[in-house]
N, C-alpha and C positions, 0 to 999 in steps of 0.2 A: 505496500501500501503506500510507504514511502517511497518508492523506487518510483509510481506510478500518481504521486503531486510530485516531486519535483521535477517528471519528465513533462508537465503539463507546466507549471511554471515558467522550468524554460519557453519552451514550445509560446506562450503566451505574451514571457517578455519579447523573445524575438519578433514574435507577428502586428508584433503592439495592437494588444487584445487588449481589454478593459474586464480589469483583477477581476472586481467583484460578480458580474458577468458568465467570466471562463473559473476561478475559481470558489465562488461561492461565499467570496467574502467580502463579510456584514458592510454597509456604505453606510455615514451618517450625515444625511443633509441636515441643516438649523436656518432657522428662519428669523433674525435676529433671537433675542432672548423668549422666544411663547411658543413657537411652535418647532418640532427635530420630530424628523423623516428613517427609523431603518430602516432599509432595505437587507437580505440574505437574515434575518431573523433566524431560529430554531424554539420560540417556543417566548409566554410569560410565562415568567417566573415567581415575578413580583410583583402589587400594585395595592399606587395608594397614593390619595394629592396629596404625597412625598415625596414620591422616593416610586417607581419601574423599573423594574432590572429583567432585566434581553436575556438567552441564551442566544449566544452565533455559533462558530466554528471553531473563535477562535480563545472564548470564555463569554464570559459576562459581562453584560452593560450598562449598570444604573444609570441611573437619570434624578437629579433630585429636581425642588424646585417644589413650589407651593400651587393653591388649588389643577394641578392636570388632573386632566382629562384622557379613556383613550380615545377621539376624534374613526378612527381607522384603523383597524387593524382586520386583513389580511393574511397568507401563508406565504405571500412574498416581503410582506409590508405593517409598519408601524409607525402611524400618527398620529403626534402625543402634542396635548397644544397646553400653558400656565405658562407660568413664569420661571422659568428653566434656571437656576445658579449652578448647575453642571453637570457636567461624563464622568466617568470614568472606568478605567476598565480594570476588569479583570481579568488579566491572560491568568493564563493553563495550565 
């Protein structure tokens, strides 16, 4: 499995393909401090008005803030609105 992932990474780099699409890596996009979209997540681990924690292939992503709500959640992405204060990676 490690060899297969290394080959995928090298091929993706050589062909200059988007890593998030080819390798399933998470991508995080923020609009100011009011909205965040995480693509390529693997599920919701924790949810409250002050913290949202998501699973990804790299580990967890913790999003801290106030009045946070899940605006949209699909198999590919999660959109969270509220007053975003910080984003932290929990690397495996």
